[in-house]
N, C-alpha and C positions, 0 to 999 in steps of 0.2 A: 504493500500500500504506500503510495506517495504521500508524504506529509507536507502539506502546503497550508500554512496558517492563514493565508489570504482567503481561503475558502471558509474559514471558521469565524474570523474576526470581522463580523458584519458591521459596517459603519452606518447602516440604515436605521431609521427611527420609525415608529408607527405613524407619525405625522411629519413627513419630510418632503418638502417641495423643492429643495435645492439640488444642485448638480452633485453627482457622485464624486467624492474626493479621490484623487489619484496619487499625488505626491506625498512624501512623508510629512511635509508641513501641513498640507490640507487634511490628511488623516489625523495628525496630532491635534488639530483644532477641534475635530469632532469629539475626541475624548477629553480635551480640556473643557469643552462645553459641558460634558457629562460631569466632570469634577466640580464645576461651578454649581450646577443644579443640585448635586448631592450635598456639597458642603454648606450651601445656603438653605437646605431643606429643614422644615420644622421637625421632621422625624428624627433627624440626626441630633438636633438640639435637645429633644426630649430625652435622649439617652443619658443625659447628665443627671436625671432624676429617676433612673430605672436601675433596678437591682442587678449587681453582679453576684454577690453572695449575701451581703448584709442589707436587708431592706431598711429604708428610712434612715440610713446612716448619716450622721451629722459630721463625722470626722472626714474632712476633705482629702486626707491622705489615703483613705480606703477607696478602692476602685468602684466607679460606677460603670454602667455599660459603655458610656462614652470614653472614659479613660482606658478601659479595656480595649475598645475598638481602635483607639489610637496606637496602642501597643501592638495589636494584631497588624495594623497597617504597616508599621515599621518592619515587622518580621516578614510580612508578605513581600515588601519591596526588596528586602535582602535576598529572599529565595529567588524572586523573579530575576534580579540582576545576576545572581550566580548561575542560573539556568541559561540565560542569554550568553553569558561569558563562555560557558562550557560548550554550547551549541556553536558559537563563533569559532572556537578553537577546534572543534570536532570536524565540521564540514563547511563552515561559513553560514551566516544567517540567510544568504540567498538560497541555499539548499533547502531551507525549511519555509521559504516564502515570508521571511521576517525582515527583509532588507529595508522596508519602509514602515515596519511595525514595531521596532524595538521599544521606542518610547511609549507607544500605545499599549504594548504588552505589559509593561511595568505599571502604567496608569490604571489599566483595567483591573489588575490584581490589587493595587492599593485601594481603589474605590470600592471594590468588592469586600475587602477587609473592613472598611469603614461602615459599609451597609449591612454586614452579615447579621447583625442583631436588631435591626430596626423594627422587625415584626414582633419582637418579644413583648408579651403583655406585662403589666405591673406584677411585681413579686416573683419574677423569674418562672422557674418550672412549676412552682405551686400555683401561680396564676394561670399557667397553661393547663394544669390538671383541673383547676376549678372550672374553667370554661368547657373543657371536654365533659367533665362529669355532669355539670348542670344541663347541658344540652342533651346528653344521652338520656337523662332522667325526664326531661320536660318536652321532648319533641312529639311524643305521642298525643299531647293535647292539641298542639297547633297544626301538626301534619300527621293525621292518623294513618296508621299502617293498615289499610283496608285491602281486602281482596277485590280488585277492580276488574271489571269485564274487559277493559282495555289493557292489554299486556304492556304496551309502550308506556302508558301512564303508571302502571304498577312498577315497572322498572325504574322510571324516573323518580317515583316516591322513594324507593329504596336507595337510589344514588344520592338524592338530596339529604335524606336523613343521615346516611353514612358520612357524607361530606360535612354537614354541620356539626356532627358530633366528634369530628377529628380536627379540632382547632390545632394549629401548629405555627410556631413563630416563624419558621422558614417559609411556609406557604403564605402567611400573612405579610411577610416582607415583600414578596412578589406583588401581592394585591395592593399593598400600600404605595409602592413606588410607581406602579403602572395605573391602577384604577382610581385610587383615592387622591393621591397627590398629583397624578398625571405629570410626572417629571419628563415624560417623553424621552427617556434615555435610549441610547443605541441598543439594538438587540444583543450585541455582544456583551455590553455592560450588565444587562439584566441576567443574561445566561450565566454570567460569572457567579451570581448569588443563588442560583438554583442548586443548592447543595444536594437535595434529594429529588428523585425523579418519579416517585409514585404519586398518582392522583389521590387526593384526599378521599375520594369516593370508592377507592379500590376495595373489593370484597373478595374473600377467599385467600388462598395461598399465593404468595409472590414467587416469581421465578427465581430459582436458586442462583442462576447466573448473575442476578442483579440484587442479591440479598442485602448487600451493604448500601448500594445506590438507592434502594427502595425502602430503606429501614424506617423512614418517616415520610409523612406527606410532604410533597414538594410544591403543590399548587392546588387551588380549589376549582370546583366546577365553574365558578363565576369567571375565572381567567382561562378556561380551556381554549377558546378561540385564539386568544393572544399567544398562549404557549404553542399552539399548532403553528402559528405564523413565525414565532421565534425559532422553533426547531427547523423550519424550512429555511430561514435566512442564515442560520448558523450551521446548517447541514448536520443536525443531530437526529439520530434515530430514536425511536421510542425507548424510554427508560435509560437512555445514555446521558452522560454528564458532559458539560462544556469543559475542555481540557484545563483551562486556567482555574477552575473551581477547586481542583486538587491542591493547588498552591494556597488558596485562601484557607482551605480546611487545615492544612499543615501549619500555617501561620497561627491559626486559632489554637490548635493543640499546643504549640510551643509556648504561646503567651499565657494561657490560663493555667497550665500545669504548675507554674511557679507562683503566679499572681495570687491564687487563692490562699496559698500558704503564707505568702508575704503579708496579705491582709489580716490573716489570723494572728500573726505575731504583732502587727500594728494594733490590733484590738485586744492584745494581751490574753488571748485564749490559751496560748502556750508561748514559752520563750524560745529563743533560737537554739539553746542547748538541748531542750526537749525535742525540738524538731529534728535536729541532727540524729538524735537517738531513734526517733521514729523511722527516719529514712534508712538508717543503717540496718535496723531490724527488718524492714520490709525487703531490702535488697538481698540480705543474707551474706554468705561468704564472699569477700572481696578478693578478686584475683589481680595480680600485678598488671597495671596499665589497662584494666577493663574500664568500661564506660563510667561506672560509679566512681572509680578512683580519679578519672580525668575530669569529672564534673563536681560531684558533691564533696569528695574528700579534698580536692584541690581548693575549692571555695572555702571549706572549713579551715584548711591550713592558712589561707590568706587572711581569713577573719581573725585568727588568733595571733597572727604576726604583724599585720599592718594596723597601726594605731591612729591613722589619720581620721578615722570615723569610728562610730560605735561598732561593736562586733556584729550586731544584727544587720546594720546597714551595709557593712563590708561583705558579710556573707551573701546577702541577696544580690548585691551588685556583682560579685564574682560568680555566683551561681548562674545568674542570667547570662553573663558573658560566655561562660563555659558550656552551658546547656544549649544556648542558641547556636554557638559555633558547631557543636557536634550534631545537633538535630537538623540544622539547616543543611549541613554537608550531606547527611543521610537522605533528607527529603529530595535534594537536588539529584543525587545519584539514582534514587528510585525513579524519579521523573524521567531521567535520561534512559535508564535501563528498560523502562516499560513505555517508552514514548509512543510506539504504534498503537497500543491499547488505550493509552491516555488520550492521544489525539482523537481516536475514534469515540472516546467516552465510555468504553466498555470495561475499563479497569475497575474491578469490583472490590477495591481495597482503599484504605486511606494510606497516604504515603508513609506515615509514621507508625502505623499499627501493623507490625510484622512480628515474626518469631525471633528476631535478632535482639541485640542489646538496646537498640534505640526504642523498639517497642516495649521492651522490659523496663527501661528507665521511665518512659511515659506512664506505663501502667503503675509503677511504684509511686509516682507523684499522685496519681489519681486515687490509689488506695489509701494513702496517708490523708489526703484531703477528705475522703469519704468517712474514714474512721474518726478523725480528730477535729475536723472543721464542721462538716455538714451534720454530724450527730451531736454537736454541742447544743446545750439546752437553749441558749439565747437564739441561735440560728433556727432551731426547730420551732421555738415559740413564735418567732416572727413569721416563719413560713405558714404555720397554722393560722395565724392572724390574717395573713395575706389571702389565704385560701377562703377564709370566712368573709373577708371584705368583698372579693370578687363574686362569690355566690350571693352575698347579700345584695349587691348592686343589681345582679341579674334578676333576683326575686322582685326588686323594686320596679324594674322596667318591664316585667312580664305582662302586666295589663295592656301595655301598648302593643306588645307582640300579638296579643289575642284579639285585638279589635277586628271587626269584619273588614273586608276589603273596601267597601263603600265608606265606612267611617274613617279608616286610615287615609284613604284617598282625599277625603274632605279635609282632614286634619293637615295633611302635608301641602294641600293647595291653598287652603284658606287660613292656615296657621291657628285654627281654633276649631273645637268640636263641642257644640252646645250639648249639655247633659253629661259630659265626660270631663269634669274639671281636673281630675288626677292625671288622666292621659294627656290632656292639653298641656299641663304644666311640665310633665315629664318630657314631652316632645320639645318644649321650648329650651330644654337643657342640652339637646343634641347639637352636635357640631354641624355647621352648614355644609362643609365638604363631604361629610358622610351622607347627608340627606341628598346632595346632588348626585353622588355615586348611585344611590338607590334609584333616583328618578331617571338617570341615564340608562341603567339596566332595564328599567321597566319600559321605557320608550322602545327599546329594541325587541320587546316581547309582544307588542300590541297586535301583531299579525297572527298570533297563535290562537288556537281554539280556546274557548272560555275556560274550560276545566284545566287546561295546561297553563294558561295565563295565571289563573288563581294560585296554582301550585308554585310557579316561579315567583309570583309576587310575595308569597309567604317566605320563600327561601331568601329573597333579597331583603325582606324586612328583618328576618333573623340575622342576616349578615350585617345589616345596618347597626344592630345593637352590639354584635360581636366587634365590629369595627370601632365603635365608640368606646366600649369598655376596655378593649385590648390596647387602644391608643392612649389611654391615660398613663400618666407617670405614677410612681408609687405614692408620692405625697398627695397628688390630686385625688387618686382613688380612695385613699384613706380619709381625706377631708370630705369628699363627696359622700362617702358612706356615713360618716359621723353626722353630716348635715341632714341627709335624708332619713336617717334613723333617729333624728331628733336628740342625739347625744348631747349636742351643744345648745339645745332649745332653751330659750330664756323666756 
């Protein structure tokens, strides 16, 4: 198979009336425009008040989703540059169709790293679990699972119910940048953030050949037409991943494996001496010049001997340098070694999750974080509170989801619904951009038979509430819950 990145890195946008860029400068301007749209987007700004590990954290030294994403961006840039350097030395960039795309290659990876968490709801994975659980429990009321004489309608009901009950931050990120914010990014840029390739409405067993790529939902039913177009423009087969997404994933793995432990020390959950003990215990017997000795032990030695800063600060600074050097080198080599499969998008593995020392080191960091950070009482309490907040907000907004089509249509067109004061006031709290996305979806369904239209309308109304609640920051969700539950009522 000939590897030509010109076939993959599509400079086209969904709404694009200009000429097709051809020179490196023209191509770079397309992706510089993407950078500007992303960096100035509200979704990126909101990450500063979304959880990485510790919800509602007041200590600015502890990471938010935004500061984590900036660190992932740096790691992604490093990996991308090393890959380009290796390809240049191997056969020349021209051999891979990258002679006019080197800067764009790097920019695509960087911006994908910045965007990779924008779809995450408040309170991290517990917020995600709350959205899944609530919709799984309540869909039967709004979208009954009935035996319909029309097999197509019955199939659509099953797809819609499955889709709505599988909220995922990755799929929500695609929906956010394309449908809600309408950033009109290049197809290549959005393809970079589609980490998983399974549709959210998938039912039954997933193909073993794509078990990793389809581990989680990658996009919703609402974005299916857009994803079909994106695949065509980037020459991606079904269930396949865009090649640069592997780099973004590796950068994320490198960044958070140390960051969560660093934050735990900052929060005084344990000190750096205890952390070294946890890491040494998890690794087991250390062999001369093995990966543990070249990273953790080297960092620990520097922390004890260099007195320019505190032992904790020195340890994490050295640890990041050594771990990033080793894991980036490994990720780059895996990318090069498996380039044909990665280019096709069929490589069913993460670059850093293998049976070698690199995979072992990454797994060690994850196990220590799981045992000694995520199981800490303060973290678990905040997660339980976040879960309750999200479910409570959905309970509050449920009456609006259950309105008849005629009543909700009148509410959204007239901004008021006589006889329904609660639903009217709840509607007034919704974001304008989310309501516009709902209206746009519904306009595209007007040609459908009445029964099908009613089903899609209910789907998009539920999506409207998911969009609104999942788009909140941790602090706003907490305050909104307190306000609507009358906790602060005077």
